[in-house]
MOPAC internal coordinates of N, CA, C and O (Angstrom, degrees):
PM7 1SCF
backbone

  N    0.0000 0     0.00 0     0.00 0    0    0    0
  C    1.4680 1     0.00 0     0.00 0    1    0    0
  C    1.5214 1   109.30 1     0.00 0    2    1    0
  O    1.2310 1   120.10 1  -108.00 1    3    2    1
  N    1.3121 1   117.42 1    72.00 1    3    2    1
  C    1.4545 1   121.99 1   179.14 1    5    3    2
  C    1.5152 1   112.74 1   -95.84 1    6    5    3
  O    1.2310 1   119.72 1   178.50 1    7    6    5
  N    1.3075 1   118.15 1    -1.50 1    7    6    5
  C    1.4483 1   121.79 1  -178.47 1    9    7    6
  C    1.5431 1   109.20 1   -72.06 1   10    9    7
  O    1.2310 1   119.26 1   -63.61 1   11   10    9
  N    1.3278 1   119.01 1   116.39 1   11   10    9
  C    1.4739 1   119.51 1  -178.34 1   13   11   10
  C    1.5381 1   112.96 1   -66.10 1   14   13   11
  O    1.2310 1   119.76 1   152.92 1   15   14   13
  N    1.3176 1   118.05 1   -27.08 1   15   14   13
  C    1.4543 1   119.68 1  -179.56 1   17   15   14
  C    1.5284 1   109.79 1   -68.73 1   18   17   15
  O    1.2310 1   119.85 1   138.23 1   19   18   17
  N    1.3372 1   117.89 1   -41.77 1   19   18   17
  C    1.4513 1   120.18 1   178.59 1   21   19   18
  C    1.5156 1   111.72 1   -66.44 1   22   21   19
  O    1.2310 1   120.35 1   139.05 1   23   22   21
  N    1.3302 1   116.93 1   -40.95 1   23   22   21
  C    1.4598 1   120.88 1   176.52 1   25   23   22
  C    1.5131 1   110.79 1   -61.15 1   26   25   23
  O    1.2310 1   120.71 1   137.76 1   27   26   25
  N    1.3340 1   116.25 1   -42.24 1   27   26   25
  C    1.4671 1   119.81 1   179.34 1   29   27   26
  C    1.5193 1   111.85 1   -62.45 1   30   29   27
  O    1.2310 1   120.30 1   135.30 1   31   30   29
  N    1.3470 1   117.04 1   -44.70 1   31   30   29
  C    1.4659 1   120.25 1  -179.28 1   33   31   30
  C    1.5310 1   111.16 1   -65.32 1   34   33   31
  O    1.2310 1   119.81 1   143.34 1   35   34   33
  N    1.3303 1   117.96 1   -36.66 1   35   34   33
  C    1.4679 1   119.58 1   178.08 1   37   35   34
  C    1.5423 1   110.24 1   -65.48 1   38   37   35
  O    1.2310 1   120.57 1   136.83 1   39   38   37
  N    1.3070 1   116.52 1   -43.17 1   39   38   37
  C    1.4854 1   119.06 1   177.61 1   41   39   38
  C    1.5191 1   110.71 1   -66.76 1   42   41   39
  O    1.2310 1   119.97 1   144.47 1   43   42   41
  N    1.3115 1   117.65 1   -35.53 1   43   42   41
  C    1.4644 1   120.96 1   178.70 1   45   43   42
  C    1.5161 1   111.35 1   -66.52 1   46   45   43
  O    1.2310 1   119.99 1   140.61 1   47   46   45
  N    1.3084 1   117.63 1   -39.39 1   47   46   45
  C    1.4905 1   121.12 1   177.49 1   49   47   46
  C    1.5074 1   110.22 1   -63.92 1   50   49   47
  O    1.2310 1   120.24 1   138.19 1   51   50   49
  N    1.3327 1   117.15 1   -41.81 1   51   50   49
  C    1.4593 1   119.99 1   178.26 1   53   51   50
  C    1.5190 1   110.80 1   -63.62 1   54   53   51
  O    1.2310 1   120.61 1   135.47 1   55   54   53
  N    1.3452 1   116.43 1   -44.53 1   55   54   53
  C    1.4646 1   120.63 1   177.15 1   57   55   54
  C    1.5170 1   110.14 1   -60.58 1   58   57   55
  O    1.2310 1   119.86 1   136.49 1   59   58   57
  N    1.3247 1   117.87 1   -43.51 1   59   58   57
  C    1.4600 1   121.10 1  -178.90 1   61   59   58
  C    1.5254 1   111.58 1   -61.39 1   62   61   59
  O    1.2310 1   120.50 1   140.20 1   63   62   61
  N    1.3169 1   116.65 1   -39.80 1   63   62   61
  C    1.4680 1   119.80 1   179.19 1   65   63   62
  C    1.5292 1   110.51 1   -65.71 1   66   65   63
  O    1.2310 1   120.50 1   138.24 1   67   66   65
  N    1.3343 1   116.64 1   -41.76 1   67   66   65
  C    1.4534 1   120.43 1   178.92 1   69   67   66
  C    1.5259 1   111.30 1   -64.84 1   70   69   67
  O    1.2310 1   120.60 1   134.40 1   71   70   69
  N    1.3310 1   116.46 1   -45.60 1   71   70   69
  C    1.4602 1   121.12 1  -178.86 1   73   71   70
  C    1.5188 1   109.94 1   -64.47 1   74   73   71
  O    1.2310 1   119.65 1   137.73 1   75   74   73
  N    1.3066 1   118.28 1   -42.27 1   75   74   73
  C    1.4533 1   121.30 1   179.95 1   77   75   74
  C    1.5260 1   110.84 1   -64.61 1   78   77   75
  O    1.2310 1   120.23 1   140.43 1   79   78   77
  N    1.3330 1   117.16 1   -39.57 1   79   78   77
  C    1.4539 1   120.54 1   176.61 1   81   79   78
  C    1.5169 1   111.52 1   -64.75 1   82   81   79
  O    1.2310 1   120.16 1   135.35 1   83   82   81
  N    1.3222 1   117.29 1   -44.65 1   83   82   81
  C    1.4863 1   120.80 1   177.72 1   85   83   82
  C    1.5220 1   111.09 1   -64.40 1   86   85   83
  O    1.2310 1   120.62 1   141.55 1   87   86   85
  N    1.3241 1   116.43 1   -38.45 1   87   86   85
  C    1.4540 1   120.21 1   177.09 1   89   87   86
  C    1.5169 1   111.05 1   -62.60 1   90   89   87
  O    1.2310 1   120.51 1   136.49 1   91   90   89
  N    1.3063 1   116.62 1   -43.51 1   91   90   89
  C    1.4652 1   120.90 1   179.26 1   93   91   90
  C    1.5240 1   110.35 1   -64.98 1   94   93   91
  O    1.2310 1   120.09 1   134.21 1   95   94   93
  N    1.3305 1   117.43 1   -45.79 1   95   94   93
  C    1.4558 1   119.94 1  -179.99 1   97   95   94
  C    1.5155 1   112.34 1   -63.15 1   98   97   95
  O    1.2310 1   120.26 1   136.46 1   99   98   97
  N    1.3166 1   117.11 1   -43.54 1   99   98   97
  C    1.4623 1   119.67 1  -179.52 1  101   99   98
  C    1.5201 1   111.63 1   -66.12 1  102  101   99
  O    1.2310 1   120.66 1   141.48 1  103  102  101
  N    1.3308 1   116.33 1   -38.52 1  103  102  101
  C    1.4562 1   117.86 1  -178.62 1  105  103  102
  C    1.5214 1   111.66 1   -70.86 1  106  105  103
  O    1.2310 1   120.29 1   141.36 1  107  106  105
  N    1.3333 1   117.06 1   -38.64 1  107  106  105
  C    1.4728 1   117.99 1   179.24 1  109  107  106
  C    1.5293 1   111.52 1   -72.34 1  110  109  107
  O    1.2310 1   119.95 1   147.00 1  111  110  109
  N    1.3134 1   117.70 1   -33.00 1  111  110  109
  C    1.4582 1   118.74 1   179.93 1  113  111  110
  C    1.5298 1   113.31 1   -78.01 1  114  113  111
  O    1.2310 1   120.13 1   143.09 1  115  114  113
  N    1.3220 1   117.36 1   -36.91 1  115  114  113
  C    1.4703 1   120.75 1  -175.64 1  117  115  114
  C    1.5308 1   111.38 1   -87.35 1  118  117  115
  O    1.2310 1   120.94 1   130.09 1  119  118  117
  N    1.3231 1   115.81 1   -49.91 1  119  118  117
  C    1.4721 1   119.46 1  -173.14 1  121  119  118
  C    1.5153 1   111.32 1  -101.18 1  122  121  119
  O    1.2310 1   120.36 1   166.25 1  123  122  121
  N    1.3142 1   116.91 1   -13.75 1  123  122  121
  C    1.4556 1   122.98 1  -178.71 1  125  123  122
  C    1.5247 1   111.76 1    61.71 1  126  125  123
  O    1.2310 1   120.63 1  -140.52 1  127  126  125
  N    1.3107 1   116.39 1    39.48 1  127  126  125
  C    1.4665 1   122.99 1   174.98 1  129  127  126
  C    1.5180 1   107.67 1  -132.85 1  130  129  127
  O    1.2310 1   120.39 1   -28.82 1  131  130  129
  N    1.2997 1   116.86 1   151.18 1  131  130  129
  C    1.4559 1   119.60 1   174.83 1  133  131  130
  C    1.5147 1   110.17 1   -85.52 1  134  133  131
  O    1.2310 1   120.49 1    -9.03 1  135  134  133
  N    1.3096 1   116.67 1   170.97 1  135  134  133
  C    1.4588 1   120.49 1  -178.55 1  137  135  134
  C    1.4970 1   110.51 1   -65.51 1  138  137  135
  O    1.2310 1   120.95 1   -40.90 1  139  138  137
  N    1.3233 1   115.80 1   139.10 1  139  138  137
  C    1.4547 1   122.01 1   178.25 1  141  139  138
  C    1.5100 1   112.81 1  -102.85 1  142  141  139
  O    1.2310 1   121.22 1     3.57 1  143  142  141
  N    1.3205 1   115.26 1  -176.43 1  143  142  141
  C    1.4659 1   118.84 1  -176.52 1  145  143  142
  C    1.5310 1   111.80 1   -65.50 1  146  145  143
  O    1.2310 1   119.92 1   147.16 1  147  146  145
  N    1.3248 1   117.75 1   -32.84 1  147  146  145
  C    1.4784 1   119.50 1   179.20 1  149  147  146
  C    1.5150 1   111.18 1   -70.07 1  150  149  147
  O    1.2310 1   120.02 1   146.87 1  151  150  149
  N    1.3295 1   117.56 1   -33.13 1  151  150  149
  C    1.4611 1   120.76 1   177.58 1  153  151  150
  C    1.5071 1   110.48 1   -62.82 1  154  153  151
  O    1.2310 1   119.73 1   131.73 1  155  154  153
  N    1.3121 1   118.11 1   -48.27 1  155  154  153
  C    1.4482 1   121.04 1   179.44 1  157  155  154
  C    1.5246 1   112.05 1   -67.26 1  158  157  155
  O    1.2310 1   120.70 1   141.45 1  159  158  157
  N    1.3379 1   116.26 1   -38.55 1  159  158  157
  C    1.4544 1   120.68 1   179.96 1  161  159  158
  C    1.5136 1   110.53 1   -64.46 1  162  161  159
  O    1.2310 1   119.88 1   132.38 1  163  162  161
  N    1.3388 1   117.84 1   -47.62 1  163  162  161
  C    1.4628 1   119.92 1  -178.46 1  165  163  162
  C    1.5287 1   110.63 1   -66.98 1  166  165  163
  O    1.2310 1   120.32 1   140.55 1  167  166  165
  N    1.3253 1   116.99 1   -39.45 1  167  166  165
  C    1.4583 1   120.09 1   177.80 1  169  167  166
  C    1.5330 1   110.93 1   -63.52 1  170  169  167
  O    1.2310 1   120.90 1   137.91 1  171  170  169
  N    1.3162 1   115.88 1   -42.09 1  171  170  169
  C    1.4759 1   120.47 1   178.33 1  173  171  170
  C    1.5264 1   112.44 1   -63.54 1  174  173  171
  O    1.2310 1   120.54 1   139.26 1  175  174  173
  N    1.3283 1   116.57 1   -40.74 1  175  174  173
  C    1.4620 1   121.31 1   178.75 1  177  175  174
  C    1.5335 1   110.17 1   -59.91 1  178  177  175
  O    1.2310 1   120.97 1   130.07 1  179  178  177
  N    1.3297 1   115.75 1   -49.93 1  179  178  177
  C    1.4660 1   118.97 1  -177.92 1  181  179  178
  C    1.5312 1   110.42 1   -66.00 1  182  181  179
  O    1.2310 1   120.25 1   139.81 1  183  182  181
  N    1.3232 1   117.13 1   -40.19 1  183  182  181
  C    1.4692 1   120.51 1   178.15 1  185  183  182
  C    1.5078 1   111.43 1   -59.34 1  186  185  183
  O    1.2310 1   120.64 1   128.26 1  187  186  185
  N    1.3326 1   116.39 1   -51.74 1  187  186  185
  C    1.4632 1   120.31 1  -178.20 1  189  187  186
  C    1.5272 1   112.71 1   -64.65 1  190  189  187
  O    1.2310 1   120.39 1   137.06 1  191  190  189
  N    1.3219 1   116.86 1   -42.94 1  191  190  189
  C    1.4659 1   119.10 1  -179.31 1  193  191  190
  C    1.5292 1   111.70 1   -67.17 1  194  193  191
  O    1.2310 1   120.10 1   144.12 1  195  194  193
  N    1.3011 1   117.41 1   -35.88 1  195  194  193
  C    1.4646 1   120.34 1   176.33 1  197  195  194
  C    1.5239 1   109.48 1   -65.15 1  198  197  195
  O    1.2310 1   120.40 1   132.40 1  199  198  197
  N    1.3117 1   116.84 1   -47.60 1  199  198  197
  C    1.4547 1   120.71 1   179.80 1  201  199  198
  C    1.5052 1   113.47 1   -62.96 1  202  201  199
  O    1.2310 1   120.49 1   131.41 1  203  202  201
  N    1.3104 1   116.68 1   -48.59 1  203  202  201
  C    1.4695 1   121.66 1  -178.64 1  205  203  202
  C    1.5333 1   110.10 1   -66.70 1  206  205  203
  O    1.2310 1   120.59 1   137.45 1  207  206  205
  N    1.3290 1   116.48 1   -42.55 1  207  206  205
  C    1.4691 1   119.88 1  -179.39 1  209  207  206
  C    1.5310 1   112.40 1   -62.89 1  210  209  207
  O    1.2310 1   120.50 1   137.05 1  211  210  209
  N    1.3111 1   116.65 1   -42.95 1  211  210  209
  C    1.4669 1   119.08 1   179.81 1  213  211  210
  C    1.5224 1   110.46 1   -71.63 1  214  213  211
  O    1.2310 1   119.56 1   144.48 1  215  214  213
  N    1.3136 1   118.45 1   -35.52 1  215  214  213
  C    1.4536 1   121.33 1   176.68 1  217  215  214
  C    1.5205 1   110.62 1   -63.45 1  218  217  215
  O    1.2310 1   120.33 1   136.11 1  219  218  217
  N    1.3261 1   116.97 1   -43.89 1  219  218  217
  C    1.4538 1   120.47 1   176.96 1  221  219  218
  C    1.5297 1   110.89 1   -62.50 1  222  221  219
  O    1.2310 1   121.04 1   137.50 1  223  222  221
  N    1.3324 1   115.63 1   -42.50 1  223  222  221
  C    1.4520 1   120.10 1   177.51 1  225  223  222
  C    1.5436 1   111.21 1   -58.28 1  226  225  223
  O    1.2310 1   120.61 1   134.47 1  227  226  225
  N    1.3334 1   116.44 1   -45.53 1  227  226  225
  C    1.4559 1   120.58 1  -177.27 1  229  227  226
  C    1.5301 1   110.72 1   -65.91 1  230  229  227
  O    1.2310 1   120.36 1   144.37 1  231  230  229
  N    1.3207 1   116.92 1   -35.63 1  231  230  229
  C    1.4555 1   119.09 1  -179.04 1  233  231  230
  C    1.5161 1   111.61 1   -75.69 1  234  233  231
  O    1.2310 1   119.46 1   143.07 1  235  234  233
  N    1.3063 1   118.64 1   -36.93 1  235  234  233
  C    1.4665 1   121.69 1  -177.11 1  237  235  234
  C    1.5282 1   111.82 1   -80.69 1  238  237  235
  O    1.2310 1   120.12 1   146.35 1  239  238  237
  N    1.3411 1   117.37 1   -33.65 1  239  238  237
  C    1.4736 1   118.82 1  -176.65 1  241  239  238
  C    1.5098 1   112.48 1   -64.25 1  242  241  239
  O    1.2310 1   119.70 1   154.60 1  243  242  241
  N    1.3351 1   118.17 1   -25.40 1  243  242  241
  C    1.4765 1   119.54 1   177.51 1  245  243  242
  C    1.5128 1   111.28 1   -70.79 1  246  245  243
  O    1.2310 1   120.24 1   148.49 1  247  246  245
  N    1.3385 1   117.14 1   -31.51 1  247  246  245
  C    1.4556 1   120.55 1   178.99 1  249  247  246
  C    1.5319 1   111.98 1   -80.28 1  250  249  247
  O    1.2310 1   119.98 1   144.76 1  251  250  249
  N    1.3156 1   117.63 1   -35.24 1  251  250  249
  C    1.4710 1   123.00 1  -177.36 1  253  251  250
  C    1.5374 1   110.11 1  -130.46 1  254  253  251
  O    1.2310 1   119.78 1  -108.69 1  255  254  253
  N    1.3203 1   118.03 1    71.31 1  255  254  253
  C    1.4682 1   120.30 1  -176.08 1  257  255  254
  C    1.5392 1   114.58 1   -63.89 1  258  257  255
  O    1.2310 1   119.78 1   154.60 1  259  258  257
  N    1.3231 1   118.03 1   -25.40 1  259  258  257
  C    1.4382 1   121.30 1   179.90 1  261  259  258
  C    1.5149 1   112.89 1   -70.94 1  262  261  259
  O    1.2310 1   120.04 1   159.86 1  263  262  261
  N    1.3399 1   117.52 1   -20.14 1  263  262  261
  C    1.4523 1   122.40 1  -175.72 1  265  263  262
  C    1.5064 1   112.13 1  -108.48 1  266  265  263
  O    1.2310 1   119.07 1  -153.77 1  267  266  265
  N    1.3381 1   119.38 1    26.23 1  267  266  265
  C    1.4537 1   122.52 1  -177.27 1  269  267  266
  C    1.5231 1   111.98 1   -58.85 1  270  269  267
  O    1.2310 1   119.91 1   136.49 1  271  270  269
  N    1.3107 1   117.79 1   -43.51 1  271  270  269
  C    1.4515 1   121.25 1   179.93 1  273  271  270
  C    1.5179 1   113.14 1   -63.76 1  274  273  271
  O    1.2310 1   121.19 1   137.30 1  275  274  273
  N    1.3244 1   115.32 1   -42.70 1  275  274  273
  C    1.4713 1   119.08 1   178.36 1  277  275  274
  C    1.5366 1   111.79 1   -67.55 1  278  277  275
  O    1.2310 1   121.28 1   143.35 1  279  278  277
  N    1.3288 1   115.16 1   -36.65 1  279  278  277
  C    1.4646 1   118.48 1   177.52 1  281  279  278
  C    1.5206 1   110.16 1   -63.78 1  282  281  279
  O    1.2310 1   120.33 1   134.57 1  283  282  281
  N    1.3288 1   116.98 1   -45.43 1  283  282  281
  C    1.4586 1   121.24 1   178.95 1  285  283  282
  C    1.5349 1   110.86 1   -61.81 1  286  285  283
  O    1.2310 1   120.38 1   134.86 1  287  286  285
  N    1.3296 1   116.89 1   -45.14 1  287  286  285
  C    1.4509 1   120.58 1   178.62 1  289  287  286
  C    1.5135 1   112.39 1   -61.69 1  290  289  287
  O    1.2310 1   120.62 1   138.66 1  291  290  289
  N    1.3238 1   116.42 1   -41.34 1  291  290  289
  C    1.4646 1   120.43 1   178.40 1  293  291  290
  C    1.5200 1   112.34 1   -65.65 1  294  293  291
  O    1.2310 1   120.77 1   138.06 1  295  294  293
  N    1.3217 1   116.13 1   -41.94 1  295  294  293
  C    1.4787 1   120.07 1   178.81 1  297  295  294
  C    1.5254 1   109.60 1   -64.52 1  298  297  295
  O    1.2310 1   119.59 1   138.23 1  299  298  297
  N    1.3412 1   118.39 1   -41.77 1  299  298  297
  C    1.4573 1   121.03 1   179.30 1  301  299  298
  C    1.5232 1   111.51 1   -65.78 1  302  301  299
  O    1.2310 1   120.39 1   138.87 1  303  302  301
  N    1.3118 1   116.85 1   -41.13 1  303  302  301
  C    1.4742 1   121.50 1   178.51 1  305  303  302
  C    1.5412 1   109.93 1   -62.67 1  306  305  303
  O    1.2310 1   121.16 1   133.95 1  307  306  305
  N    1.3090 1   115.39 1   -46.05 1  307  306  305
  C    1.4688 1   119.31 1   178.40 1  309  307  306
  C    1.5324 1   110.65 1   -62.08 1  310  309  307
  O    1.2310 1   120.31 1   140.65 1  311  310  309
  N    1.3230 1   117.02 1   -39.35 1  311  310  309
  C    1.4645 1   120.96 1   179.48 1  313  311  310
  C    1.5496 1   110.88 1   -63.85 1  314  313  311
  O    1.2310 1   120.68 1   137.50 1  315  314  313
  N    1.3236 1   116.31 1   -42.50 1  315  314  313
  C    1.4814 1   119.21 1   179.55 1  317  315  314
  C    1.5167 1   110.36 1   -64.65 1  318  317  315
  O    1.2310 1   119.79 1   139.32 1  319  318  317
  N    1.3103 1   118.00 1   -40.68 1  319  318  317
  C    1.4826 1   120.85 1   179.96 1  321  319  318
  C    1.5241 1   110.56 1   -64.67 1  322  321  319
  O    1.2310 1   120.34 1   136.47 1  323  322  321
  N    1.3220 1   116.95 1   -43.53 1  323  322  321
  C    1.4647 1   120.13 1   179.06 1  325  323  322
  C    1.5333 1   111.08 1   -64.94 1  326  325  323
  O    1.2310 1   120.70 1   138.54 1  327  326  325
  N    1.3329 1   116.26 1   -41.46 1  327  326  325
  C    1.4728 1   119.78 1   178.89 1  329  327  326
  C    1.5242 1   110.28 1   -62.37 1  330  329  327
  O    1.2310 1   120.09 1   135.64 1  331  330  329
  N    1.3256 1   117.43 1   -44.36 1  331  330  329
  C    1.4661 1   119.30 1   179.96 1  333  331  330
  C    1.5214 1   112.05 1   -64.24 1  334  333  331
  O    1.2310 1   120.13 1   141.02 1  335  334  333
  N    1.3232 1   117.36 1   -38.98 1  335  334  333
  C    1.4747 1   120.51 1   177.88 1  337  335  334
  C    1.5273 1   111.03 1   -64.34 1  338  337  335
  O    1.2310 1   120.29 1   137.66 1  339  338  337
  N    1.3280 1   117.05 1   -42.34 1  339  338  337
  C    1.4575 1   120.04 1  -176.56 1  341  339  338
  C    1.5258 1   113.77 1   -79.46 1  342  341  339
  O    1.2310 1   119.74 1   151.26 1  343  342  341
  N    1.3417 1   118.11 1   -28.74 1  343  342  341
  C    1.4491 1   121.14 1  -176.10 1  345  343  342
  C    1.5360 1   111.22 1   -87.61 1  346  345  343
  O    1.2310 1   119.54 1   154.69 1  347  346  345
  N    1.2994 1   118.48 1   -25.31 1  347  346  345
  C    1.4624 1   120.05 1  -177.73 1  349  347  346
  C    1.5258 1   114.12 1   -56.69 1  350  349  347
  O    1.2310 1   119.01 1   138.17 1  351  350  349
  N    1.3428 1   119.50 1   -41.83 1  351  350  349
  C    1.4738 1   117.57 1   176.63 1  353  351  350
  C    1.5277 1   113.52 1   -63.28 1  354  353  351
  O    1.2310 1   120.32 1   150.10 1  355  354  353
  N    1.3231 1   117.00 1   -29.90 1  355  354  353
  C    1.4797 1   119.13 1   177.61 1  357  355  354
  C    1.5290 1   110.27 1   -68.44 1  358  357  355
  O    1.2310 1   120.51 1   142.74 1  359  358  357
  N    1.3359 1   116.62 1   -37.26 1  359  358  357
  C    1.4520 1   118.72 1   179.54 1  361  359  358
  C    1.5223 1   112.85 1   -72.02 1  362  361  359
  O    1.2310 1   120.21 1   153.40 1  363  362  361
  N    1.3125 1   117.19 1   -26.60 1  363  362  361
  C    1.4523 1   120.28 1   179.33 1  365  363  362
  C    1.5296 1   112.03 1   -82.19 1  366  365  363
  O    1.2310 1   120.25 1   169.52 1  367  366  365
  N    1.3360 1   117.13 1   -10.48 1  367  366  365
  C    1.4586 1   121.52 1   176.85 1  369  367  366
  C    1.5367 1   108.65 1   -75.48 1  370  369  367
  O    1.2310 1   120.36 1   -48.03 1  371  370  369
  N    1.3158 1   116.92 1   131.97 1  371  370  369
  C    1.4595 1   120.75 1  -175.42 1  373  371  370
  C    1.5162 1   112.64 1   -77.89 1  374  373  371
  O    1.2310 1   119.27 1   171.78 1  375  374  373
  N    1.2998 1   118.99 1    -8.22 1  375  374  373
  C    1.4919 1   119.87 1  -177.37 1  377  375  374
  C    1.5264 1   111.74 1   -86.13 1  378  377  375
  O    1.2310 1   119.44 1   165.75 1  379  378  377
  N    1.2910 1   118.67 1   -14.25 1  379  378  377
  C    1.4729 1   119.38 1  -178.84 1  381  379  378
  C    1.5396 1   110.00 1   -91.47 1  382  381  379
  O    1.2310 1   121.53 1   -35.21 1  383  382  381
  N    1.2966 1   114.69 1   144.79 1  383  382  381
  C    1.4536 1   121.08 1   175.03 1  385  383  382
  C    1.5473 1   105.80 1   -80.22 1  386  385  383
  O    1.2310 1   120.54 1   -74.77 1  387  386  385
  N    1.3114 1   116.58 1   105.23 1  387  386  385
  C    1.4641 1   121.22 1  -171.12 1  389  387  386
  C    1.5169 1   114.54 1   -57.04 1  390  389  387
  O    1.2310 1   119.80 1   129.08 1  391  390  389
  N    1.3130 1   117.99 1   -50.92 1  391  390  389
  C    1.4489 1   120.30 1  -174.88 1  393  391  390
  C    1.5316 1   111.60 1   -65.11 1  394  393  391
  O    1.2310 1   121.06 1   134.80 1  395  394  393
  N    1.3192 1   115.58 1   -45.20 1  395  394  393
  C    1.4870 1   119.21 1   179.46 1  397  395  394
  C    1.5007 1   110.14 1   -63.00 1  398  397  395
  O    1.2310 1   120.16 1   135.85 1  399  398  397
  N    1.3236 1   117.30 1   -44.15 1  399  398  397
  C    1.4598 1   120.58 1  -178.68 1  401  399  398
  C    1.5290 1   111.55 1   -63.28 1  402  401  399
  O    1.2310 1   120.13 1   135.42 1  403  402  401
  N    1.3262 1   117.36 1   -44.58 1  403  402  401
  C    1.4528 1   121.06 1  -178.03 1  405  403  402
  C    1.5321 1   110.71 1   -65.06 1  406  405  403
  O    1.2310 1   120.25 1   133.79 1  407  406  405
  N    1.3283 1   117.14 1   -46.21 1  407  406  405
  C    1.4686 1   120.11 1  -179.75 1  409  407  406
  C    1.5395 1   110.22 1   -63.43 1  410  409  407
  O    1.2310 1   120.60 1   134.87 1  411  410  409
  N    1.3136 1   116.45 1   -45.13 1  411  410  409
  C    1.4578 1   120.86 1   178.83 1  413  411  410
  C    1.5225 1   110.46 1   -61.98 1  414  413  411
  O    1.2310 1   120.07 1   136.35 1  415  414  413
  N    1.3115 1   117.47 1   -43.65 1  415  414  413
  C    1.4479 1   121.74 1  -179.94 1  417  415  414
  C    1.5143 1   111.60 1   -62.99 1  418  417  415
  O    1.2310 1   120.32 1   135.11 1  419  418  417
  N    1.3378 1   117.00 1   -44.89 1  419  418  417
  C    1.4575 1   120.50 1  -179.30 1  421  419  418
  C    1.5322 1   112.14 1   -65.61 1  422  421  419
  O    1.2310 1   120.10 1   142.76 1  423  422  421
  N    1.3192 1   117.42 1   -37.24 1  423  422  421
  C    1.4535 1   120.24 1   177.32 1  425  423  422
  C    1.5235 1   109.94 1   -62.60 1  426  425  423
  O    1.2310 1   120.51 1   132.72 1  427  426  425
  N    1.3183 1   116.63 1   -47.28 1  427  426  425
  C    1.4750 1   120.82 1  -179.89 1  429  427  426
  C    1.5195 1   109.75 1   -64.11 1  430  429  427
  O    1.2310 1   119.62 1   138.52 1  431  430  429
  N    1.3131 1   118.33 1   -41.48 1  431  430  429
  C    1.4563 1   122.62 1  -179.71 1  433  431  430
  C    1.5421 1   110.27 1   -60.70 1  434  433  431
  O    1.2310 1   121.22 1   134.76 1  435  434  433
  N    1.3304 1   115.27 1   -45.24 1  435  434  433
  C    1.4643 1   119.63 1  -178.44 1  437  435  434
  C    1.5284 1   111.20 1   -66.47 1  438  437  435
  O    1.2310 1   120.38 1   140.83 1  439  438  437
  N    1.3328 1   116.88 1   -39.17 1  439  438  437
  C    1.4799 1   120.23 1   176.87 1  441  439  438
  C    1.5189 1   110.33 1   -58.64 1  442  441  439
  O    1.2310 1   120.90 1   131.35 1  443  442  441
  N    1.3351 1   115.89 1   -48.65 1  443  442  441
  C    1.4667 1   120.05 1   179.17 1  445  443  442
  C    1.5389 1   111.38 1   -64.87 1  446  445  443
  O    1.2310 1   120.17 1   142.76 1  447  446  445
  N    1.3233 1   117.28 1   -37.24 1  447  446  445
  C    1.4486 1   120.70 1   179.88 1  449  447  446
  C    1.5336 1   111.37 1   -64.48 1  450  449  447
  O    1.2310 1   120.32 1   134.92 1  451  450  449
  N    1.3394 1   116.99 1   -45.08 1  451  450  449
  C    1.4529 1   119.93 1   176.85 1  453  451  450
  C    1.5187 1   111.09 1   -62.21 1  454  453  451
  O    1.2310 1   120.20 1   138.52 1  455  454  453
  N    1.3269 1   117.22 1   -41.48 1  455  454  453
  C    1.4495 1   120.56 1   177.39 1  457  455  454
  C    1.5306 1   110.85 1   -60.65 1  458  457  455
  O    1.2310 1   121.23 1   134.19 1  459  458  457
  N    1.3139 1   115.26 1   -45.81 1  459  458  457
  C    1.4671 1   120.02 1   179.49 1  461  459  458
  C    1.5141 1   112.03 1   -61.63 1  462  461  459
  O    1.2310 1   120.04 1   135.22 1  463  462  461
  N    1.3013 1   117.53 1   -44.78 1  463  462  461
  C    1.4876 1   120.81 1   177.97 1  465  463  462
  C    1.5246 1   111.01 1   -63.28 1  466  465  463
  O    1.2310 1   120.81 1   135.32 1  467  466  465
  N    1.3369 1   116.05 1   -44.68 1  467  466  465
  C    1.4710 1   119.50 1   178.51 1  469  467  466
  C    1.5304 1   110.99 1   -59.24 1  470  469  467
  O    1.2310 1   120.10 1   134.29 1  471  470  469
  N    1.3208 1   117.42 1   -45.71 1  471  470  469
  C    1.4616 1   119.79 1  -178.18 1  473  471  470
  C    1.5384 1   111.62 1   -67.73 1  474  473  471
  O    1.2310 1   120.17 1   141.04 1  475  474  473
  N    1.3330 1   117.28 1   -38.96 1  475  474  473
  C    1.4566 1   119.23 1  -179.56 1  477  475  474
  C    1.5422 1   109.76 1   -67.85 1  478  477  475
  O    1.2310 1   120.17 1   139.34 1  479  478  477
  N    1.3422 1   117.28 1   -40.66 1  479  478  477
  C    1.4441 1   118.32 1   175.79 1  481  479  478
  C    1.5281 1   111.60 1   -61.88 1  482  481  479
  O    1.2310 1   120.88 1   141.21 1  483  482  481
  N    1.3176 1   115.91 1   -38.79 1  483  482  481
  C    1.4668 1   120.15 1   176.48 1  485  483  482
  C    1.5198 1   111.26 1   -62.76 1  486  485  483
  O    1.2310 1   119.91 1   137.25 1  487  486  485
  N    1.3489 1   117.78 1   -42.75 1  487  486  485
  C    1.4582 1   120.95 1   179.06 1  489  487  486
  C    1.5316 1   110.74 1   -66.08 1  490  489  487
  O    1.2310 1   119.95 1   141.38 1  491  490  489
  N    1.3281 1   117.69 1   -38.62 1  491  490  489
  C    1.4581 1   120.83 1   179.27 1  493  491  490
  C    1.5360 1   111.88 1   -66.40 1  494  493  491
  O    1.2310 1   120.83 1   139.34 1  495  494  493
  N    1.3363 1   116.02 1   -40.66 1  495  494  493
  C    1.4616 1   119.30 1   179.13 1  497  495  494
  C    1.5203 1   110.82 1   -68.09 1  498  497  495
  O    1.2310 1   120.30 1   142.43 1  499  498  497
  N    1.3400 1   117.02 1   -37.57 1  499  498  497
  C    1.4431 1   119.61 1  -176.81 1  501  499  498
  C    1.5353 1   111.96 1   -75.64 1  502  501  499
  O    1.2310 1   119.76 1   159.95 1  503  502  501
  N    1.3302 1   118.06 1   -20.05 1  503  502  501
  C    1.4598 1   120.49 1  -179.09 1  505  503  502
  C    1.5318 1   111.58 1   -83.11 1  506  505  503
  O    1.2310 1   119.47 1   167.21 1  507  506  505
  N    1.3246 1   118.61 1   -12.79 1  507  506  505
  C    1.4555 1   121.39 1  -179.63 1  509  507  506
  C    1.5016 1   112.69 1   -82.91 1  510  509  507
  O    1.2310 1   120.10 1   180.00 1  511  510  509

């Protein structure tokens, strides 16, 4: 199993399970509610965009190694735009608790972003 993409996806799935468990525990302990459809939807969006974005980065950086930073920046910008487009309808829904949802979403987004940056730096160091 030397394929870095497969290793990345395995680590991402483990991270997703841990984050989802922590999200569930924090929500049941603090708000005393279980996870709702928006929680799973937002978590799934961030999970898929992180996985797809890093996979695209890994595939493109081999062809254009001089532009690795620009590729990463472009992938992150595209990810932010897609997240805003998909999350905006959830925020406009009156059934969601806006502040709790936004804080929870930002925490999950930052966790995935740090993981993505860590993995990309690891891939860049190992490719040299």
